[in-house]
C-alpha positions as CSV (number, residue, x, y, z in Angstrom):
1,M,34.6,2.8,13.3
2,E,32.1,0.5,11.8
3,T,33.2,-3.0,10.9
4,Y,32.6,-4.9,7.6
5,A,29.9,-6.9,9.5
6,D,28.1,-3.7,10.4
7,L,28.1,-2.6,6.8
8,I,26.7,-5.9,5.7
9,E,24.0,-5.7,8.4
10,C,23.0,-2.2,7.2
11,E,22.8,-3.4,3.6
12,D,20.8,-6.5,4.5
13,V,18.2,-4.5,6.5
14,L,17.8,-2.0,3.7
15,L,17.4,-4.8,1.2
16,F,14.7,-6.4,3.4
17,A,13.0,-3.0,3.8
18,N,12.8,-2.6,0.0
19,A,11.3,-6.1,-0.4
20,A,8.8,-5.6,2.5
21,I,7.6,-2.3,1.0
22,T,7.1,-3.5,-2.6
23,S,6.5,-7.3,-2.7
24,T,3.1,-8.7,-2.0
25,G,3.9,-12.3,-3.2
26,Q,1.8,-11.7,-6.3
27,R,2.7,-11.9,-10.0
28,E,4.7,-9.1,-11.5
29,F,5.5,-8.1,-15.1
30,H,8.9,-9.9,-15.0
31,G,8.2,-12.6,-12.3
32,T,5.6,-15.2,-11.3
33,A,3.8,-15.4,-8.0
34,G,5.7,-18.5,-7.0
35,E,9.0,-16.8,-7.6
36,Q,7.9,-13.8,-5.6
37,R,6.7,-15.9,-2.6
38,L,9.8,-18.1,-2.6
39,S,12.2,-15.1,-2.7
40,L,10.2,-13.2,0.0
41,D,10.0,-16.3,2.3
42,F,13.8,-16.6,2.1
43,L,14.4,-13.0,3.0
44,H,12.1,-13.2,6.0
45,R,13.8,-16.3,7.4
46,Y,17.3,-14.8,6.7
47,V,16.7,-11.4,8.4
48,Q,14.7,-12.9,11.3
49,G,17.4,-15.4,12.0
50,N,20.4,-13.0,11.7
51,Y,18.9,-9.7,12.9
52,P,15.9,-10.5,15.1
53,D,15.7,-7.1,16.8
54,L,15.9,-5.2,13.5
55,Y,13.4,-7.7,11.9
56,A,10.8,-6.7,14.5
57,A,11.7,-3.0,14.2
58,T,10.8,-2.9,10.5
59,L,7.2,-3.0,11.5
60,A,7.7,0.7,12.3
61,L,8.5,1.4,8.6
62,D,5.9,1.9,5.9
63,I,6.0,-1.7,4.8
64,N,2.9,-3.2,3.1
65,D,0.3,-5.2,5.0
66,H,1.3,-8.5,3.4
67,N,4.8,-8.3,4.9
68,A,3.6,-6.8,8.1
69,A,1.3,-9.8,8.6
70,L,4.2,-12.2,7.9
71,I,6.5,-10.5,10.4
72,I,3.8,-10.5,13.1
73,A,3.0,-14.2,12.5
74,N,6.7,-15.0,12.8
75,L,7.1,-12.9,15.9
76,L,4.1,-14.5,17.6
77,A,5.3,-18.0,16.7
78,E,8.6,-17.2,18.5
79,R,7.0,-15.2,21.3
80,A,9.2,-12.2,20.3
81,G,8.8,-8.5,19.4
82,D,7.3,-5.5,21.1
83,G,3.6,-6.1,21.8
84,R,2.8,-2.4,21.5
85,L,4.3,-2.2,18.1
86,I,2.5,-5.3,17.0
87,A,-0.8,-3.9,18.2
88,W,-0.1,-0.5,16.5
89,R,0.6,-2.3,13.2
90,L,-2.6,-4.4,13.4
91,E,-4.6,-1.2,14.0
92,R,-3.3,0.2,10.7
93,M,-4.5,-2.8,8.7
94,S,-8.0,-3.1,7.2
95,P,-10.3,-5.3,9.3
96,P,-10.7,-7.9,6.5
97,R,-6.9,-8.4,6.3
98,V,-6.6,-8.7,10.1
99,Y,-9.4,-11.3,10.2
100,R,-7.7,-13.2,7.4
101,F,-4.4,-13.0,9.4
102,F,-6.2,-14.4,12.5
103,R,-7.5,-17.3,10.4
104,R,-4.0,-18.0,9.2
105,L,-2.7,-18.1,12.8
106,R,-5.4,-20.7,13.5
107,R,-4.5,-22.7,10.4
108,D,-0.8,-22.7,11.3
109,G,-1.5,-23.6,14.9
110,V,0.0,-20.5,16.4
111,N,-2.0,-20.3,19.6
112,N,0.3,-19.4,22.5
113,R,-0.8,-17.1,25.3
114,R,0.6,-14.0,23.7
115,T,-1.2,-14.7,20.4
116,R,-4.5,-15.1,22.2
117,A,-3.8,-11.8,24.0
118,V,-3.1,-10.0,20.7
119,V,-6.4,-11.3,19.2
120,R,-8.4,-10.5,22.3
121,D,-7.0,-6.9,22.6
122,W,-7.6,-6.2,18.9
123,L,-11.2,-7.5,19.1
124,T,-11.8,-5.5,22.3
125,G,-10.5,-2.4,20.6
126,R,-12.9,-2.6,17.7
127,P,-15.2,0.5,17.7
128,D,-18.3,-1.7,16.7
129,L,-17.7,-5.4,17.1
130,A,-21.4,-6.1,16.4
131,F,-21.0,-4.5,13.0
132,D,-18.0,-6.7,12.4
133,A,-19.9,-9.7,13.5
134,V,-22.5,-9.0,10.8
135,K,-20.1,-8.0,8.0
136,Y,-17.4,-10.6,8.7
137,R,-19.4,-13.2,10.7
138,A,-17.3,-16.3,9.8
139,Q,-14.0,-14.5,10.4
140,V,-15.1,-13.1,13.8
141,K,-16.4,-16.5,14.8
142,S,-13.0,-18.1,13.9
143,A,-11.0,-15.4,15.8
144,V,-13.2,-15.8,18.9
145,R,-12.7,-19.5,18.9
146,H,-9.0,-19.3,18.3
147,A,-8.5,-16.9,21.3
148,H,-10.8,-19.0,23.5
149,L,-13.0,-15.9,24.2
150,R,-16.5,-15.9,25.7
151,L,-18.6,-13.1,24.3
152,P,-21.3,-12.1,26.8
153,G,-24.9,-11.4,25.9
154,E,-26.4,-11.3,22.5
155,L,-23.2,-11.0,20.5
156,G,-22.1,-14.5,21.6
157,D,-25.6,-15.8,20.7
158,F,-25.5,-14.1,17.3
159,L,-22.2,-15.8,16.4
160,F,-23.0,-19.3,17.6
161,A,-26.8,-19.5,17.8
162,P,-28.1,-16.6,15.7
163,F,-31.8,-17.8,15.7
164,S,-32.0,-18.6,19.4
165,R,-33.3,-15.1,20.1
166,A,-36.7,-13.8,19.0
167,R,-35.3,-10.2,19.0
168,Y,-31.9,-8.4,19.4
169,E,-31.5,-5.1,21.2
170,T,-28.4,-4.2,19.1
171,P,-29.8,-2.5,15.9
172,V,-27.5,-4.1,13.3
173,L,-28.0,-7.5,14.7
174,E,-31.8,-7.0,14.7
175,A,-31.6,-5.7,11.1
176,W,-29.8,-8.9,10.1
177,R,-32.5,-11.1,11.7
178,R,-35.4,-9.1,10.2
179,A,-33.7,-9.0,6.7
180,H,-34.5,-12.7,6.4
181,F,-38.2,-11.9,6.0
182,D,-38.4,-8.0,5.7
183,K,-37.1,-6.4,2.5
184,S,-36.8,-3.0,4.1
185,A,-34.5,-4.2,6.9
186,L,-31.7,-5.1,4.5
187,Y,-31.0,-1.4,3.8
188,D,-29.8,-1.0,7.4
189,L,-27.0,-3.6,6.8
190,P,-23.5,-3.2,5.3
191,Y,-23.5,-3.3,1.5
192,T,-21.8,-6.7,1.1
193,V,-24.3,-8.3,3.5
194,A,-27.3,-6.5,2.1
195,E,-26.4,-7.5,-1.5
196,G,-27.0,-11.2,-0.6
197,F,-30.4,-10.5,0.9
198,A,-31.4,-8.3,-2.1
199,A,-30.7,-11.3,-4.4
200,R,-32.7,-13.6,-2.1
201,H,-35.6,-11.2,-2.2
202,G,-35.4,-10.6,-5.9
203,I,-34.8,-6.8,-5.7
204,G,-33.6,-5.2,-8.9
205,R,-30.0,-4.0,-9.1
206,E,-30.8,-0.4,-9.9
207,I,-33.4,-0.1,-7.1
208,F,-31.0,-1.8,-4.6
209,L,-28.1,0.5,-5.5
210,E,-30.2,3.7,-5.2
211,R,-31.5,2.7,-1.8
212,I,-28.3,1.3,-0.3
213,A,-26.2,4.4,-1.4
214,P,-26.1,6.0,2.0
215,R,-24.5,2.8,3.4
216,L,-21.7,2.6,0.8
217,T,-18.1,3.2,1.8
218,R,-15.7,5.2,-0.4
219,L,-14.1,2.1,-1.8
220,E,-17.5,0.5,-2.5
221,R,-18.5,3.7,-4.3
222,L,-15.5,3.6,-6.6
223,R,-15.7,-0.1,-7.2
224,L,-19.4,0.3,-8.2
225,A,-18.7,3.5,-10.3
226,E,-20.2,2.1,-13.5
227,S,-23.2,0.6,-11.7
228,A,-23.5,3.6,-9.5
229,S,-23.9,5.9,-12.5
230,R,-26.9,3.9,-13.5
231,G,-28.2,3.7,-10.0
232,K,-27.8,7.5,-9.4
233,V,-25.1,7.0,-6.7
234,D,-22.8,10.1,-6.5
235,T,-19.1,9.3,-6.3
236,E,-17.6,12.8,-7.0
237,A,-17.3,13.9,-3.4
238,D,-15.4,10.8,-2.4
239,L,-12.5,11.1,-4.9
240,A,-10.3,13.7,-3.2
241,A,-10.5,11.7,0.1
242,M,-9.0,8.6,-1.5
243,P,-5.4,7.5,-1.0
244,L,-3.3,8.9,-3.8
245,V,-2.3,5.6,-5.5
246,R,-5.8,4.1,-5.2
247,L,-7.2,7.3,-6.7
248,A,-4.6,7.1,-9.5
249,S,-5.5,3.4,-10.2
250,Y,-9.2,4.3,-10.4
251,I,-8.5,7.1,-12.9
252,L,-6.2,4.9,-15.0
253,S,-9.0,2.3,-15.2
254,L,-11.3,4.8,-17.0
255,R,-11.4,5.1,-20.8
256,A,-9.5,7.9,-22.3
257,D,-12.6,9.7,-23.4
258,V,-14.1,9.5,-19.9
259,R,-10.9,11.0,-18.5
260,T,-11.1,13.8,-21.0
261,S,-14.7,14.6,-20.2
262,R,-14.1,14.5,-16.4
263,R,-10.7,16.3,-16.6
264,A,-11.5,19.1,-14.2
265,E,-13.0,16.8,-11.6
266,L,-10.2,14.2,-11.8
267,V,-7.3,16.6,-11.8
268,G,-8.9,18.5,-9.0
269,A,-9.2,15.3,-7.0
270,L,-5.6,14.3,-7.6
271,R,-4.3,17.8,-6.6
272,A,-6.5,17.9,-3.5
273,A,-5.3,14.4,-2.4
274,A,-1.7,15.4,-3.1
275,A,-2.1,18.6,-1.1
276,R,-3.5,16.6,1.8
277,V,-0.5,14.3,1.8
278,A,2.0,17.2,1.5
279,G,0.5,19.1,4.4
280,A,2.9,21.6,5.9
281,R,5.7,20.4,3.5
282,A,3.9,21.8,0.4
283,G,6.2,23.9,-1.6
284,T,9.2,23.3,0.6
285,W,11.3,21.1,-1.7
286,E,12.5,24.0,-3.9
287,S,13.5,22.7,-7.4
288,V,12.5,19.1,-8.2
289,A,12.5,17.1,-11.5
290,A,11.0,13.7,-11.9
291,V,11.5,11.0,-14.5
292,L,8.3,8.9,-14.6
293,D,8.1,5.5,-16.2
294,D,5.0,4.9,-18.4
295,S,6.7,2.2,-20.5
296,F,4.8,-1.1,-21.3
297,S,6.1,-2.8,-18.2
298,S,4.3,-0.2,-16.1
299,F,1.2,-2.3,-16.8
300,G,2.3,-4.6,-14.0
301,S,0.4,-7.9,-14.1
302,P,-3.2,-9.1,-14.3
303,V,-3.4,-9.2,-10.5
304,K,-1.7,-5.8,-10.0
305,R,-3.1,-4.1,-13.1
306,R,-1.4,-0.7,-13.9
307,R,0.0,-0.6,-10.3
308,P,3.5,0.7,-11.3
309,L,1.9,3.4,-13.5
310,A,-0.5,4.4,-10.8
311,V,2.4,4.9,-8.4
312,A,4.2,7.1,-11.0
313,L,1.1,9.2,-11.6
314,A,0.5,9.6,-7.9
315,C,4.2,10.6,-7.3
316,H,3.9,13.1,-10.1
317,Y,1.1,15.0,-8.4
318,L,2.6,14.7,-4.9
319,L,6.0,16.0,-6.1
320,E,4.1,18.9,-7.8
321,A,2.6,19.7,-4.5
322,L,5.9,19.4,-2.5
323,A,8.1,21.4,-4.9
324,G,8.3,25.1,-5.3
325,D,9.5,24.5,-8.9
326,Y,8.6,21.2,-10.5
327,R,9.2,19.5,-13.9
328,G,7.8,16.0,-14.6
329,L,9.2,14.0,-17.6
330,W,7.4,10.9,-18.8
331,L,9.3,8.3,-20.8
332,S,6.7,8.5,-23.6
333,R,7.4,12.3,-23.8
334,G,3.7,12.9,-23.2
335,T,2.7,16.1,-21.7
336,D,-0.8,15.2,-20.3
337,P,-0.4,13.1,-17.1
338,L,-4.1,12.3,-17.1
339,Q,-3.8,10.4,-20.4
340,V,-0.7,8.2,-19.6
341,R,-0.9,4.6,-20.5
342,P,1.6,1.7,-20.4
343,Y,3.2,1.7,-23.8
344,G,6.6,1.4,-25.5
345,P,10.3,0.8,-24.4
346,T,12.1,2.2,-21.3
347,P,14.5,4.9,-22.5
348,L,15.5,6.0,-18.9
349,G,18.9,7.2,-19.9
350,R,17.7,9.8,-22.3
351,R,15.1,11.2,-20.0
352,I,17.5,11.4,-17.1
353,L,19.8,13.5,-19.3
354,D,16.8,15.8,-20.1
355,A,16.1,16.2,-16.4
356,L,19.7,16.8,-15.4
357,E,20.2,19.5,-18.0
358,H,18.3,21.9,-15.8
359,R,20.3,20.9,-12.7
360,P,17.4,20.6,-10.3
361,G,17.9,20.4,-6.5
362,L,16.4,16.9,-6.4
363,L,15.9,14.4,-9.2
364,V,13.4,11.6,-8.4
365,I,13.2,8.6,-10.8
366,V,10.1,6.5,-10.5
367,S,10.6,3.3,-12.5
368,D,10.9,-0.5,-12.3
369,G,14.5,-0.1,-13.4
370,W,14.3,-2.2,-16.6
371,D,16.3,0.3,-18.7
372,N,16.3,-1.1,-22.2
373,A,16.5,1.7,-24.8
374,P,19.5,1.2,-25.0
375,P,20.2,-1.2,-22.1
376,G,22.5,0.3,-19.4
377,L,22.4,3.9,-20.6
378,A,20.8,5.2,-17.4
379,G,23.4,3.6,-15.2
380,E,26.2,5.1,-17.4
381,V,24.6,8.5,-17.3
382,L,24.3,8.4,-13.6
383,R,27.9,7.2,-13.2
384,V,29.4,9.9,-15.3
385,W,27.2,12.6,-13.7
386,R,28.2,11.6,-10.1
387,R,31.9,11.1,-10.8
388,K,32.7,13.7,-13.4
389,L,30.0,16.4,-13.5
390,D,28.6,16.6,-10.0
391,P,31.1,14.9,-7.6
392,G,29.9,17.1,-4.7
393,G,26.3,15.9,-5.0
394,E,24.7,19.3,-5.5
395,V,21.9,17.5,-7.3
396,G,20.2,15.0,-5.0
397,I,19.2,11.9,-7.0
398,V,16.8,9.2,-5.6
399,H,15.4,6.2,-7.5
400,V,12.1,4.8,-6.1
401,N,11.0,1.5,-7.5
402,P,7.5,0.0,-7.1
403,V,8.4,-3.5,-8.3
404,Y,10.2,-6.3,-6.4
405,D,12.7,-8.3,-8.4
406,A,12.5,-11.9,-7.0
407,D,15.8,-13.0,-8.7
408,R,17.8,-10.2,-7.0
409,F,16.0,-10.3,-3.6
410,D,15.6,-6.6,-4.0
411,V,14.1,-3.9,-6.2
412,R,16.1,-3.4,-9.4
413,R,18.7,-0.7,-9.2
414,L,19.9,1.7,-12.0
415,S,23.3,2.4,-10.6
416,P,25.4,1.9,-7.4
417,M,26.0,5.7,-7.6
418,V,22.4,6.4,-6.8
419,P,20.3,5.2,-3.8
420,T,17.2,3.1,-4.6
421,A,14.3,2.6,-2.4
422,G,11.2,0.4,-2.8
423,I,7.8,2.3,-2.9
424,R,4.3,1.1,-2.8
425,D,2.2,4.1,-1.8
426,A,3.0,7.7,-2.9
427,E,2.3,8.9,0.7
428,D,5.6,7.1,1.7
429,L,7.7,9.2,-0.8
430,P,8.9,11.8,1.7
431,A,10.0,9.1,4.2
432,L,11.6,7.1,1.5
433,V,13.7,10.1,0.3
434,E,14.8,10.3,4.0
435,L,15.5,6.6,4.2
436,A,17.5,6.6,1.0
437,R,20.4,8.4,2.6
438,F,21.3,5.2,4.4
439,A,21.8,3.5,1.1
440,E,24.2,6.2,-0.1
441,G,26.9,5.1,2.4
442,R,27.0,8.5,4.1
443,T,25.4,7.1,7.2
444,G,25.9,3.7,8.7
445,L,24.4,1.0,11.0
446,G,24.3,3.2,14.1
447,E,22.3,5.8,12.4
448,L,20.0,3.2,10.8
449,R,19.4,1.6,14.2
450,A,18.6,5.0,15.8
451,Y,16.2,5.8,12.9
452,L,14.3,2.5,13.3
453,E,14.2,2.9,17.1
454,D,12.9,6.5,16.8
455,R,10.2,5.3,14.3
456,A,9.2,2.5,16.7
457,A,9.1,4.9,19.7
458,R,6.8,7.3,17.9
459,R,4.2,4.5,17.3
């Protein structure tokens, strides 16, 4: 028998997981950045102080990099946590974020032996540290100093005395040295580094983009889409390989007429990306309906522009790939997912009724939870459905919310009758549907601990 304290612990951990998945400490539609950071800081302190083992285990969940970095920093400061799990989580982060994290450790004075070992092992494991030294020179230099490392040979010279050598044997280091006086050498450098040398040498933007094209990463190609079109840089082949939400964000940033003219390409890329994420699970979810929020609040904020809408669009295509029979319902009642835009009120209740009318096997609601047309209707619909019309739970219902509510220390919920999970990337949707069962009260702390331990063991 679980005690009341066990139930509280289970609820607290799930609450923290939702926050760690959705909140990045940035401004949201209904909350300022300061409110987000203050709320998130309290949750980290509360969970680490009361449930230190579970706090560390949440690194195994699909939390965002911002919160993963906060957890790792707190664990290193306390000399706690599983070193293998910390190393695994750092490997999943992008190199720029890890280098910023190392600089934060240095700023905060976290420099115990374990911290230095973590920095050393991560740097040692980099596939091409010389490339990093060129692209992130100041950050690599800071990390090496903080970990008290001595880099042998020309890499150490490059970081701390770059012009002490007349020539480097490592090609990327030699290209950096030559680029100071040889225009052709800059095209052997990473784009962000070459861009500065191009400006110094007075090279025209169109010529530079055309010649640097082979060195561009997928993200750089998308960010430079408008310039790339003028510079004859092809981006089409990269779209289907992008993460779903990032691809959706890119598509939503395009003008409506551009989306129309490129319809076949964009829809094909979304479906290919969704099929890649679905993998062997494609078509295995039988009957699925989704209520997708494209109300005005799905705009997000100036720093997270259209992020909630991008999550909804990505979930739409992923659910289409996962389900044998799928029906997507947008709040705007639009029928063309490619042309969705943040507009109008949030009539969740009415669209939930439309979805339940067909009694799907699973109903997924993707929304920030601000039901306002009329207020509270969604919660009442779900209450009546669960208690009166479907008490046996034949229709599974899950609400996934991409927006953290700082005032509630959680994502906003529609009804206590329906589990709610925070979501950031559509790729996490299958795992979140699995995790949501812990919020329904059908499983308890023992199962949650086992789930977290199993996730950690698989890392």
